[in-house]
DRENTORKOL-3810 file (N, C-alpha, C; in nm, 4 decimals):
REM DRENTORKOL-3810
@n.u->-1.0660; n.v->-1.7702; n.w->-1.5670; ca.u->-1.0293; ca.v->-1.7570; ca.w->-1.4415; c.u->-0.9020; c.v->-1.6251; c.w->-1.4424
@n.u->-0.9237; n.v->-1.5546; n.w->-1.3308; ca.u->-0.8456; ca.v->-1.4940; ca.w->-1.2963; c.u->-0.6808; c.v->-1.5511; c.w->-1.2085
@n.u->-0.5342; n.v->-1.5411; n.w->-1.2181; ca.u->-0.4171; ca.v->-1.5339; ca.w->-1.1973; c.u->-0.3414; c.v->-1.4532; c.w->-0.9961
@n.u->-0.3259; n.v->-1.5160; n.w->-0.9838; ca.u->-0.2705; ca.v->-1.4515; ca.w->-0.8642; c.u->-0.1635; c.v->-1.4271; c.w->-0.8437
@n.u->-0.0684; n.v->-1.3387; n.w->-0.8315; ca.u->0.0230; ca.v->-1.3092; ca.w->-0.7805; c.u->0.0884; c.v->-1.3149; c.w->-0.6045
@n.u->0.0954; n.v->-1.4412; n.w->-0.5645; ca.u->0.1276; ca.v->-1.3970; ca.w->-0.4273; c.u->0.2324; c.v->-1.3518; c.w->-0.3546
@n.u->0.3766; n.v->-1.3492; n.w->-0.4969; ca.u->0.4817; ca.v->-1.3989; ca.w->-0.3607; c.u->0.5791; c.v->-1.2502; c.w->-0.4050
@n.u->0.4216; n.v->-1.1420; n.w->-0.3858; ca.u->0.4938; ca.v->-0.9728; ca.w->-0.4744; c.u->0.5437; c.v->-0.9133; c.w->-0.3489
@n.u->0.5689; n.v->-0.8647; n.w->-0.3051; ca.u->0.5812; ca.v->-0.7921; ca.w->-0.1883; c.u->0.6864; c.v->-0.6460; c.w->-0.2262
@n.u->0.6461; n.v->-0.6225; n.w->-0.2068; ca.u->0.7153; ca.v->-0.4018; ca.w->-0.2748; c.u->0.6453; c.v->-0.3208; c.w->-0.0986
@n.u->0.7922; n.v->-0.2868; n.w->-0.0609; ca.u->0.7969; ca.v->-0.1865; ca.w->0.0427; c.u->0.8399; c.v->-0.0348; c.w->-0.0755
@n.u->0.7081; n.v->0.0513; n.w->0.0039; ca.u->0.6838; ca.v->0.2183; ca.w->-0.0759; c.u->0.7266; c.v->0.2175; c.w->0.1047
@n.u->0.8255; n.v->0.3418; n.w->0.0672; ca.u->0.8066; ca.v->0.3727; ca.w->0.2056; c.u->0.8409; c.v->0.5590; c.w->0.1774
@n.u->0.7767; n.v->0.6046; n.w->0.2215; ca.u->0.7491; ca.v->0.7892; ca.w->0.2418; c.u->0.8961; c.v->0.8371; c.w->0.2150
@n.u->0.9110; n.v->0.9068; n.w->0.1405; ca.u->1.0112; ca.v->0.9921; ca.w->0.1153; c.u->1.0776; c.v->1.0849; c.w->0.2344
@n.u->0.9543; n.v->1.1477; n.w->0.3214; ca.u->0.9329; ca.v->1.2584; ca.w->0.3975; c.u->0.9851; c.v->1.1969; c.w->0.5435
@n.u->0.9692; n.v->1.0796; n.w->0.5710; ca.u->0.9661; ca.v->1.0064; ca.w->0.6692; c.u->1.0953; c.v->1.0138; c.w->0.7688
@n.u->1.1099; n.v->1.0809; n.w->0.8858; ca.u->1.1980; ca.v->1.0982; ca.w->0.9684; c.u->1.2581; c.v->0.9511; c.w->1.0150
@n.u->1.4068; n.v->0.9517; n.w->1.0109; ca.u->1.4416; ca.v->0.8017; ca.w->1.0997; c.u->1.3667; c.v->0.7659; c.w->1.2319
@n.u->1.3437; n.v->0.9223; n.w->1.3493; ca.u->1.3359; ca.v->0.8826; ca.w->1.4869; c.u->1.1589; c.v->0.8153; c.w->1.5108
@n.u->1.0725; n.v->0.8717; n.w->1.3626; ca.u->0.9085; ca.v->0.8374; ca.w->1.3597; c.u->0.9464; c.v->0.6655; c.w->1.3722
@n.u->0.7972; n.v->0.6117; n.w->1.4122; ca.u->0.7496; ca.v->0.5348; ca.w->1.4017; c.u->0.7488; c.v->0.4452; c.w->1.2463
@n.u->0.7279; n.v->0.3178; n.w->1.1699; ca.u->0.7057; ca.v->0.3052; ca.w->1.1017; c.u->0.5334; c.v->0.2450; c.w->1.1087
@n.u->0.4252; n.v->0.2314; n.w->1.0303; ca.u->0.3186; ca.v->0.1775; ca.w->1.0246; c.u->0.3131; c.v->0.1004; c.w->0.9604
@n.u->0.2976; n.v->-0.0710; n.w->0.9547; ca.u->0.3256; ca.v->-0.1545; ca.w->0.7657; c.u->0.1302; c.v->-0.1804; c.w->0.8090
@n.u->0.1543; n.v->-0.1151; n.w->0.6380; ca.u->-0.0090; ca.v->-0.1877; ca.w->0.5809; c.u->0.0452; c.v->-0.2891; c.w->0.4900
@n.u->-0.0739; n.v->-0.3544; n.w->0.4706; ca.u->-0.0943; ca.v->-0.4218; ca.w->0.3327; c.u->-0.2009; c.v->-0.4430; c.w->0.2752
@n.u->-0.2006; n.v->-0.3958; n.w->0.1372; ca.u->-0.2480; ca.v->-0.3700; ca.w->0.0028; c.u->-0.2741; c.v->-0.4776; c.w->-0.1199
@n.u->-0.3787; n.v->-0.5303; n.w->-0.1112; ca.u->-0.4511; ca.v->-0.6236; ca.w->-0.2539; c.u->-0.5052; c.v->-0.5371; c.w->-0.3486
@n.u->-0.3977; n.v->-0.5623; n.w->-0.4644; ca.u->-0.4069; ca.v->-0.4779; ca.w->-0.6038; c.u->-0.4798; c.v->-0.4723; c.w->-0.7071
@n.u->-0.5832; n.v->-0.4758; n.w->-0.7367; ca.u->-0.6225; ca.v->-0.5174; ca.w->-0.8632; c.u->-0.5249; c.v->-0.4383; c.w->-0.9837
@n.u->-0.4686; n.v->-0.5199; n.w->-1.0936; ca.u->-0.3310; ca.v->-0.3837; ca.w->-1.2065; c.u->-0.4261; c.v->-0.3486; c.w->-1.2842
@n.u->-0.5639; n.v->-0.4862; n.w->-1.3102; ca.u->-0.6487; ca.v->-0.4477; ca.w->-1.5123; c.u->-0.7385; c.v->-0.3110; c.w->-1.4149
@n.u->-0.8460; n.v->-0.3612; n.w->-1.2792; ca.u->-0.8647; ca.v->-0.2131; ca.w->-1.2573; c.u->-0.7993; c.v->-0.1075; c.w->-1.1804
@n.u->-0.7203; n.v->-0.1024; n.w->-1.1721; ca.u->-0.6123; ca.v->-0.0004; ca.w->-1.0905; c.u->-0.6449; c.v->0.0449; c.w->-0.9847
@n.u->-0.7527; n.v->-0.0516; n.w->-0.8944; ca.u->-0.8441; ca.v->-0.0349; ca.w->-0.7494; c.u->-0.7738; c.v->-0.1095; c.w->-0.7295
@n.u->-0.7413; n.v->-0.1009; n.w->-0.5834; ca.u->-0.6812; ca.v->-0.1127; ca.w->-0.3975; c.u->-0.8388; c.v->-0.2173; c.w->-0.3885
@n.u->-0.8484; n.v->-0.3278; n.w->-0.3565; ca.u->-0.9652; ca.v->-0.4254; ca.w->-0.3228; c.u->-0.9142; c.v->-0.4620; c.w->-0.1749
@n.u->-0.7828; n.v->-0.3841; n.w->-0.1187; ca.u->-0.8406; ca.v->-0.4516; ca.w->0.0131; c.u->-0.7226; c.v->-0.3394; c.w->0.1060
@n.u->-0.7208; n.v->-0.3138; n.w->0.2013; ca.u->-0.6314; ca.v->-0.2223; ca.w->0.2484; c.u->-0.6830; c.v->-0.2961; c.w->0.4430
@n.u->-0.4811; n.v->-0.3542; n.w->0.4786; ca.u->-0.5321; ca.v->-0.4242; ca.w->0.6298; c.u->-0.4186; c.v->-0.3195; c.w->0.7016
@n.u->-0.3880; n.v->-0.3583; n.w->0.8274; ca.u->-0.2928; ca.v->-0.3218; ca.w->0.9051; c.u->-0.2625; c.v->-0.3820; c.w->1.0371
@n.u->-0.1786; n.v->-0.3606; n.w->1.0705; ca.u->-0.1771; ca.v->-0.4244; ca.w->1.2411; c.u->-0.2627; c.v->-0.3748; c.w->1.3089
@n.u->-0.2214; n.v->-0.4983; n.w->1.4689; ca.u->-0.3881; ca.v->-0.3639; ca.w->1.5009; c.u->-0.3456; c.v->-0.3093; c.w->1.6282
@n.u->-0.2033; n.v->-0.2420; n.w->1.6361; ca.u->-0.1675; ca.v->-0.1436; ca.w->1.7098; c.u->-0.1378; c.v->-0.0717; c.w->1.6546
@n.u->-0.1844; n.v->-0.0228; n.w->1.5110; ca.u->-0.1703; ca.v->0.0988; ca.w->1.4962; c.u->-0.3269; c.v->0.1369; c.w->1.5113
@n.u->-0.2530; n.v->0.3460; n.w->1.5904; ca.u->-0.3696; ca.v->0.4237; ca.w->1.6187; c.u->-0.4665; c.v->0.4659; c.w->1.5704
@n.u->-0.5790; n.v->0.4756; n.w->1.5451; ca.u->-0.6596; ca.v->0.4955; ca.w->1.4070; c.u->-0.6673; c.v->0.6383; c.w->1.3272
@n.u->-0.6305; n.v->0.7948; n.w->1.4119; ca.u->-0.6287; ca.v->0.8262; ca.w->1.3593; c.u->-0.4975; c.v->0.8172; c.w->1.2416
@n.u->-0.4121; n.v->0.7415; n.w->1.2590; ca.u->-0.2775; ca.v->0.6941; ca.w->1.1357; c.u->-0.3637; c.v->0.5679; c.w->1.0472
@n.u->-0.4069; n.v->0.5291; n.w->1.0915; ca.u->-0.5067; ca.v->0.4200; ca.w->0.9903; c.u->-0.6604; c.v->0.5073; c.w->0.9090
@n.u->-0.6744; n.v->0.6573; n.w->0.9982; ca.u->-0.7322; ca.v->0.7235; ca.w->0.8343; c.u->-0.5829; c.v->0.8723; c.w->0.7622
@n.u->-0.5140; n.v->0.8542; n.w->0.8205; ca.u->-0.3930; ca.v->0.9804; ca.w->0.7624; c.u->-0.3746; c.v->0.8361; c.w->0.6353
@n.u->-0.3238; n.v->0.7257; n.w->0.6319; ca.u->-0.2154; ca.v->0.6698; ca.w->0.5722; c.u->-0.3476; c.v->0.6170; c.w->0.4534
@n.u->-0.4514; n.v->0.6160; n.w->0.5342; ca.u->-0.5113; ca.v->0.4881; ca.w->0.4118; c.u->-0.5679; c.v->0.6528; c.w->0.3067
@n.u->-0.6252; n.v->0.7603; n.w->0.3767; ca.u->-0.6750; ca.v->0.8447; ca.w->0.2491; c.u->-0.5619; c.v->0.8291; c.w->0.1421
@n.u->-0.3893; n.v->0.8897; n.w->0.2559; ca.u->-0.2833; ca.v->0.8611; ca.w->0.1564; c.u->-0.2709; c.v->0.7691; c.w->0.0380
@n.u->-0.3174; n.v->0.6775; n.w->0.0659; ca.u->-0.3129; ca.v->0.5744; ca.w->-0.0293; c.u->-0.3783; c.v->0.5759; c.w->-0.1426
@n.u->-0.5389; n.v->0.6296; n.w->-0.1957; ca.u->-0.6331; ca.v->0.6111; ca.w->-0.1737; c.u->-0.6333; c.v->0.7077; c.w->-0.3052
@n.u->-0.6247; n.v->0.8335; n.w->-0.2103; ca.u->-0.5833; ca.v->0.9839; ca.w->-0.2606; c.u->-0.4618; c.v->1.0663; c.w->-0.3520
@n.u->-0.3913; n.v->1.0399; n.w->-0.2504; ca.u->-0.2341; ca.v->1.1389; ca.w->-0.2303; c.u->-0.1766; c.v->1.0373; c.w->-0.3194
@n.u->-0.0142; n.v->1.1139; n.w->-0.3217; ca.u->0.0617; ca.v->1.0581; ca.w->-0.5008; c.u->0.0810; c.v->0.8530; c.w->-0.3891
@n.u->0.0747; n.v->0.8516; n.w->-0.2559; ca.u->0.0901; ca.v->0.7043; ca.w->-0.3057; c.u->0.0624; c.v->0.6135; c.w->-0.4431
@n.u->-0.0686; n.v->0.6970; n.w->-0.4465; ca.u->-0.1594; ca.v->0.5680; ca.w->-0.5028; c.u->-0.1033; c.v->0.5446; c.w->-0.6985
@n.u->-0.0415; n.v->0.6669; n.w->-0.6659; ca.u->0.0647; ca.v->0.6852; ca.w->-0.8002; c.u->0.1470; c.v->0.5827; c.w->-0.8323
@n.u->0.2065; n.v->0.6074; n.w->-0.6943; ca.u->0.3367; ca.v->0.4820; ca.w->-0.6488; c.u->0.2545; c.v->0.3240; c.w->-0.6635
@n.u->0.1775; n.v->0.2906; n.w->-0.5955; ca.u->0.1099; ca.v->0.1564; ca.w->-0.5859; c.u->0.0953; c.v->0.1572; c.w->-0.7725
@n.u->0.0126; n.v->0.1963; n.w->-0.8914; ca.u->-0.0195; ca.v->0.1641; ca.w->-1.0000; c.u->0.1696; c.v->0.1389; c.w->-1.0960
@n.u->0.2402; n.v->0.2740; n.w->-1.0197; ca.u->0.3838; ca.v->0.1914; ca.w->-1.1100; c.u->0.4586; c.v->0.1608; c.w->-1.0198
@n.u->0.4783; n.v->0.0819; n.w->-0.9484; ca.u->0.5321; ca.v->-0.0648; ca.w->-0.8599; c.u->0.4339; c.v->-0.1835; c.w->-0.9197
@n.u->0.3136; n.v->-0.1777; n.w->-1.0061; ca.u->0.2404; ca.v->-0.2762; ca.w->-1.0333; c.u->0.2514; c.v->-0.3351; c.w->-1.1942
@n.u->0.2863; n.v->-0.2259; n.w->-1.2563; ca.u->0.2929; ca.v->-0.2325; ca.w->-1.3357; c.u->0.3505; c.v->-0.3619; c.w->-1.4242
@n.u->0.3606; n.v->-0.3840; n.w->-1.5184; ca.u->0.4461; ca.v->-0.5192; ca.w->-1.6133; c.u->0.3717; c.v->-0.6396; c.w->-1.4879
@n.u->0.2512; n.v->-0.6693; n.w->-1.4080; ca.u->0.2551; ca.v->-0.7292; ca.w->-1.3886; c.u->0.0433; c.v->-0.8027; c.w->-1.3694
@n.u->-0.0089; n.v->-0.9215; n.w->-1.4059; ca.u->-0.1106; ca.v->-0.9252; ca.w->-1.4282; c.u->-0.1673; c.v->-1.0473; c.w->-1.2949
@n.u->-0.3375; n.v->-0.9411; n.w->-1.2724; ca.u->-0.3817; ca.v->-1.0616; ca.w->-1.2309; c.u->-0.3891; c.v->-0.9577; c.w->-1.0466
@n.u->-0.4240; n.v->-0.9803; n.w->-0.8747; ca.u->-0.4289; ca.v->-0.9275; ca.w->-0.7777; c.u->-0.3149; c.v->-0.9543; c.w->-0.7865
@n.u->-0.1621; n.v->-0.8420; n.w->-0.6719; ca.u->-0.0245; ca.v->-0.8589; ca.w->-0.6463; c.u->-0.0891; c.v->-0.7640; c.w->-0.4428
@n.u->0.0188; n.v->-0.8539; n.w->-0.4553; ca.u->0.0082; ca.v->-0.7707; ca.w->-0.2698; c.u->0.1241; c.v->-0.7113; c.w->-0.2487
@n.u->0.0999; n.v->-0.5656; n.w->-0.1716; ca.u->0.1862; ca.v->-0.5092; ca.w->-0.1878; c.u->0.2154; c.v->-0.4944; c.w->-0.0214
@n.u->0.3009; n.v->-0.4120; n.w->0.0173; ca.u->0.3259; ca.v->-0.3511; ca.w->0.1745; c.u->0.3815; c.v->-0.2246; c.w->0.1485
@n.u->0.3215; n.v->-0.1151; n.w->0.2421; ca.u->0.3517; ca.v->0.0318; ca.w->0.2579; c.u->0.3905; c.v->0.0444; c.w->0.3895
@n.u->0.5105; n.v->0.0910; n.w->0.3566; ca.u->0.5319; ca.v->0.1407; ca.w->0.5424; c.u->0.4880; c.v->0.3232; c.w->0.5671
@n.u->0.3972; n.v->0.3424; n.w->0.6112; ca.u->0.3242; ca.v->0.5255; ca.w->0.6338; c.u->0.3877; c.v->0.5398; c.w->0.7920
@n.u->0.4395; n.v->0.6905; n.w->0.8222; ca.u->0.4662; ca.v->0.7685; ca.w->0.9449; c.u->0.4206; c.v->0.7901; c.w->0.9266
@n.u->0.3390; n.v->0.9388; n.w->1.0053; ca.u->0.3214; ca.v->1.0586; ca.w->0.9663; c.u->0.3074; c.v->1.1114; c.w->1.1801
END
């Protein structure tokens, strides 16, 4: 049986984001054993072009390495929060 870690929320912020830009919140379920994203959810008011850019960044960009590093030392599935602005 897999154990789920439900209380783990981690805020990862984009280092290049300016203070004037709006940050959108993405909720990520990440499987530590397989090193894979299970699901990505966002708020309803997030524009579709932002959803596409940030999801692509999570799946293929530098943020995917940050997810792996932030989940290091944990087991099962962890819940992470990612803040993205474009």
